[in-house]
C-alpha positions as CSV (number, residue, x, y, z in Angstrom):
1,M,130.1,87.8,93.2
2,D,130.9,85.3,95.9
3,V,128.1,84.6,98.4
4,R,130.6,84.6,101.2
5,V,131.6,88.2,100.3
6,L,128.0,89.3,100.1
7,R,127.6,88.0,103.7
8,Y,130.6,90.2,104.6
9,F,129.1,93.2,102.9
10,L,125.8,92.7,104.7
11,A,127.5,92.4,108.1
12,I,129.3,95.8,107.5
13,A,126.0,97.3,106.4
14,Q,124.4,96.2,109.6
15,E,127.1,97.2,112.0
16,H,128.1,100.5,110.2
17,N,131.6,99.7,111.3
18,I,134.2,97.4,109.7
19,S,135.9,96.6,113.1
20,R,132.6,95.4,114.7
21,A,131.7,93.5,111.5
22,A,135.1,91.8,111.6
23,Q,134.5,90.7,115.2
24,T,131.1,89.4,114.3
25,L,132.5,87.4,111.3
26,H,135.5,86.2,113.3
27,I,138.0,87.5,110.6
28,S,140.7,90.2,110.7
29,Q,139.8,93.8,109.9
30,P,142.4,94.1,107.2
31,A,141.2,90.9,105.5
32,L,137.6,92.2,105.6
33,S,138.5,95.6,104.3
34,R,140.4,93.9,101.4
35,Q,137.4,91.7,100.5
36,I,135.1,94.7,100.4
37,S,137.6,96.8,98.4
38,D,137.9,93.9,95.9
39,L,134.1,93.8,95.7
40,E,133.9,97.5,94.9
41,T,136.6,97.1,92.2
42,E,134.8,94.1,90.7
43,L,131.4,95.9,90.5
44,G,133.0,99.3,89.6
45,V,131.0,101.2,92.2
46,K,131.5,102.7,95.6
47,L,129.4,100.9,98.2
48,F,130.3,102.8,101.4
49,E,131.0,106.4,102.5
50,R,133.7,106.1,105.1
51,G,133.4,108.4,108.1
52,P,135.6,108.8,111.2
53,R,133.3,106.7,113.4
54,E,131.0,104.8,111.1
55,I,130.4,104.1,107.5
56,K,127.2,104.5,105.5
57,L,125.9,102.9,102.4
58,T,125.9,104.8,99.1
59,T,123.0,104.7,96.8
60,D,124.6,101.7,95.0
61,G,125.3,100.2,98.4
62,H,121.6,100.4,99.3
63,Y,120.7,98.7,96.1
64,L,123.2,95.9,96.6
65,R,122.0,95.4,100.2
66,E,118.4,94.7,98.9
67,R,119.7,92.3,96.2
68,A,122.2,90.7,98.6
69,N,119.5,89.9,101.2
70,E,117.5,88.2,98.5
71,I,120.5,86.3,97.1
72,V,121.8,85.1,100.5
73,G,118.3,84.3,101.7
74,L,117.6,82.2,98.6
75,V,120.9,80.4,99.0
76,D,120.2,79.6,102.7
77,K,116.7,78.5,101.9
78,T,117.8,76.2,99.1
79,A,120.5,74.6,101.3
80,F,118.1,74.2,104.2
81,N,115.5,72.5,102.0
82,L,118.0,70.2,100.3
83,Q,119.6,69.2,103.6
84,S,116.2,68.5,105.2
85,N,115.2,64.9,105.7
86,H,113.3,63.8,102.6
87,F,111.5,61.1,104.5
88,I,109.6,63.7,106.5
89,I,108.0,67.0,105.5
90,S,110.5,69.8,106.4
91,G,112.1,72.9,105.0
92,R,111.0,76.5,104.8
93,L,107.9,78.0,103.2
94,D,108.0,81.7,102.1
95,I,104.7,83.4,101.5
96,G,104.2,87.1,100.5
97,A,100.9,89.0,100.9
98,G,99.2,92.2,101.6
99,E,96.6,92.7,104.3
100,S,93.4,90.7,103.6
101,V,90.7,88.7,105.3
102,G,91.6,85.8,103.1
103,M,94.9,85.4,105.0
104,Q,93.0,83.7,107.8
105,R,92.3,80.6,105.7
106,I,96.0,80.5,104.7
107,M,97.2,80.9,108.2
108,D,94.8,78.1,109.3
109,V,96.4,75.7,106.7
110,I,99.9,76.7,107.8
111,G,99.0,76.3,111.4
112,N,97.9,72.7,110.8
113,I,101.1,72.0,108.9
114,L,103.2,73.3,111.8
115,K,101.3,71.1,114.2
116,D,101.8,68.0,112.0
117,Y,105.4,68.7,110.9
118,P,107.4,70.5,113.6
119,D,110.5,70.7,111.4
120,V,108.8,73.1,109.0
121,R,109.8,76.8,109.1
122,I,107.6,79.7,107.9
123,Q,108.6,83.1,106.7
124,L,105.9,85.7,106.0
125,H,106.6,88.7,103.8
126,S,104.4,91.8,103.7
127,G,103.9,93.9,100.6
128,D,101.6,95.0,97.8
129,S,101.0,92.9,94.7
130,E,103.9,94.5,92.8
131,D,106.3,93.7,95.6
132,V,104.9,90.2,95.9
133,E,105.1,89.4,92.2
134,A,108.7,90.8,92.0
135,Q,109.8,88.6,94.9
136,L,108.0,85.6,93.5
137,D,109.7,86.1,90.1
138,A,113.1,86.4,91.8
139,G,112.6,83.1,93.6
140,V,112.4,84.6,97.1
141,L,108.8,83.5,97.6
142,D,107.1,80.1,97.1
143,F,103.7,81.7,97.0
144,G,102.1,85.1,96.8
145,V,98.7,86.3,97.7
146,I,97.2,88.9,95.3
147,M,94.1,91.0,95.9
148,G,92.1,92.2,92.9
149,E,91.6,91.3,89.3
150,Q,95.0,91.0,87.6
151,A,96.5,89.3,84.6
152,L,98.0,86.1,86.1
153,A,98.5,83.9,83.1
154,Q,102.2,83.5,83.8
155,Y,101.5,82.0,87.2
156,G,99.8,79.0,88.7
157,A,96.7,80.4,90.6
158,L,94.1,79.3,93.1
159,K,91.3,81.7,93.8
160,L,90.0,81.7,97.4
161,P,86.3,81.7,98.3
162,E,86.7,84.9,100.3
163,V,86.5,88.4,98.8
164,D,87.7,91.7,100.3
165,H,85.0,94.3,100.7
166,W,86.0,97.9,100.3
167,G,84.6,100.5,102.7
168,V,85.3,103.4,105.0
169,V,86.9,103.6,108.4
170,L,85.6,106.7,110.1
171,P,85.2,108.1,113.6
172,A,82.5,106.3,115.6
173,D,80.8,109.6,116.5
174,A,80.7,110.8,112.8
175,V,77.3,111.5,111.3
176,L,78.0,109.1,108.5
177,A,78.6,106.3,111.1
178,Q,74.8,106.2,111.6
179,K,74.4,104.8,108.1
180,S,74.7,101.1,107.3
181,T,76.6,101.8,104.0
182,I,78.2,104.8,102.4
183,T,78.0,106.1,98.9
184,A,80.5,108.1,96.9
185,E,78.4,111.2,97.1
186,E,78.4,111.0,100.9
187,L,82.2,111.1,101.0
188,L,82.3,114.5,99.2
189,G,83.8,117.2,101.5
190,H,85.5,114.8,103.8
191,P,89.3,114.4,103.9
192,L,90.3,110.9,102.8
193,I,93.4,108.7,102.9
194,V,93.5,105.7,100.5
195,S,95.7,102.7,99.8
196,E,98.7,103.9,97.7
197,Q,98.4,100.9,95.4
198,A,94.6,101.3,95.0
199,L,95.1,105.0,94.1
200,Q,97.9,104.2,91.6
201,H,95.7,101.6,89.9
202,S,92.6,103.8,89.9
203,R,90.7,101.1,91.9
204,F,87.8,103.5,92.7
205,L,87.4,105.0,89.2
206,D,84.3,102.9,88.3
207,W,82.9,103.3,91.8
208,W,82.9,107.0,92.3
209,H,82.4,107.7,88.5
210,N,82.6,111.4,87.7
211,L,83.1,112.4,91.3
212,E,86.8,111.6,91.4
213,D,87.9,115.2,90.8
214,Q,85.7,116.3,93.7
215,M,87.1,113.9,96.3
216,T,89.4,115.4,98.9
217,I,92.3,112.9,99.0
218,I,94.9,114.2,101.6
219,G,97.2,111.2,101.6
220,T,97.9,107.5,101.2
221,Y,99.0,104.6,103.3
222,N,100.6,101.2,102.9
223,L,99.5,99.6,106.2
224,I,96.1,100.7,107.5
225,F,97.0,100.5,111.2
226,N,98.9,103.8,111.1
227,G,96.2,105.4,108.9
228,A,93.6,104.4,111.4
229,L,95.4,106.6,114.0
230,L,94.6,109.6,111.9
231,V,91.0,108.5,111.7
232,R,90.8,108.1,115.4
233,N,91.9,111.7,116.1
234,G,89.4,113.0,113.6
235,S,91.8,114.1,110.9
236,C,90.3,112.0,108.0
237,Y,88.4,109.0,106.8
238,A,90.3,105.9,105.4
239,L,89.2,103.8,102.4
240,T,90.2,100.2,103.1
241,F,89.2,96.6,103.2
242,E,86.8,95.3,105.8
243,H,88.1,93.3,108.8
244,L,91.7,94.7,108.7
245,L,91.0,96.6,111.9
246,N,89.3,95.3,115.0
247,T,86.8,98.1,115.7
248,H,85.7,96.4,118.9
249,E,89.2,96.9,120.3
250,N,89.2,100.5,118.9
251,P,86.0,102.1,120.2
252,G,86.9,105.4,118.6
253,I,86.5,104.2,115.0
254,T,84.0,102.1,113.0
255,F,83.7,100.6,109.5
256,R,81.0,100.9,106.8
257,R,80.9,99.2,103.4
258,F,80.6,101.0,100.2
259,S,77.3,101.2,98.4
260,P,77.1,99.9,95.8
261,A,79.4,97.1,97.0
262,L,83.0,97.0,95.7
263,T,84.9,93.8,96.2
264,D,88.3,92.3,95.3
265,P,89.0,88.6,94.7
266,I,91.9,87.0,96.6
267,T,94.2,84.7,94.7
268,V,97.2,82.5,95.7
269,I,99.8,82.4,93.0
270,W,103.1,80.5,92.4
271,K,105.6,80.3,89.5
272,K,104.7,77.9,86.7
273,N,107.2,75.3,85.7
274,Q,109.1,75.5,89.0
275,T,109.7,72.4,91.1
276,L,108.1,73.1,94.5
277,S,109.8,71.9,97.7
278,N,108.1,69.1,99.7
279,V,106.7,71.6,102.2
280,A,105.4,73.9,99.3
281,Q,103.7,70.9,97.7
282,L,102.1,70.0,101.0
283,F,100.8,73.6,101.5
284,L,99.3,73.7,98.0
285,Q,97.7,70.3,98.4
286,R,96.2,71.2,101.7
287,L,95.0,74.6,100.6
288,R,93.3,73.1,97.6
289,A,91.6,70.6,99.8
290,N,90.6,73.3,102.2
291,V,89.1,75.5,99.4
292,S,87.3,72.5,97.9
293,G,85.8,71.5,101.3
294,S,84.3,75.0,101.8
295,K,82.4,74.9,98.5
């Protein structure tokens, strides 16, 4: 597959119309149609469903769009980093992470790099650990930030001093909000929403022990902000990390830690045996110094 043709494909997928895509790309419509037809022939699949006014991606088309975005992004990043002036720190740094209090330390390091080296560009990617590891393995990311204990022998790793504390977001006027911490027994009978990844990996199994089957789990979330809206209107409680929601700016909700405490470590990872760009090397150097200085 030619990267140029993948750019054509992505333009059509964005515009939902070959004519508009051709205008954006500054090529003729017949030439663009021929390139996409040749691509479908080469791959042996149908990428678009042609309609009278717009075209839509097929299942195979959706898959190719995801991969094409990664491929084109990696090509652009590689070219940008190689063309950057090697006598100064420049280039693009891609970091993938979920929601965590540990991200503040990382953002502080990045902020200082941006002040010192204005030619640096930053791209932040959100996702759970499985998404982050997949993008790291594919070369899309320079670094990933993983929460929790995981097998990371295949990566370079730097554990941060911070840990994420699990707890409950609940309405501020709830009876349990009067307590300083909340036990598993006290959650019985209350509707709960939990992190999708935490539920899949049975993160609370050791914490709530034999009470798991008695918990009323009504749903899951990927980003806690939307889940907190359900908490605010009294529909449920949400199990999440501390500090992901500013309860001072959301007076209708509050947070209480679990008892006994349940915490997850925060680890920055990168691919072993991969040559890091100059900006990636600088980031890792400064992050290590930052972590060492806080001990």
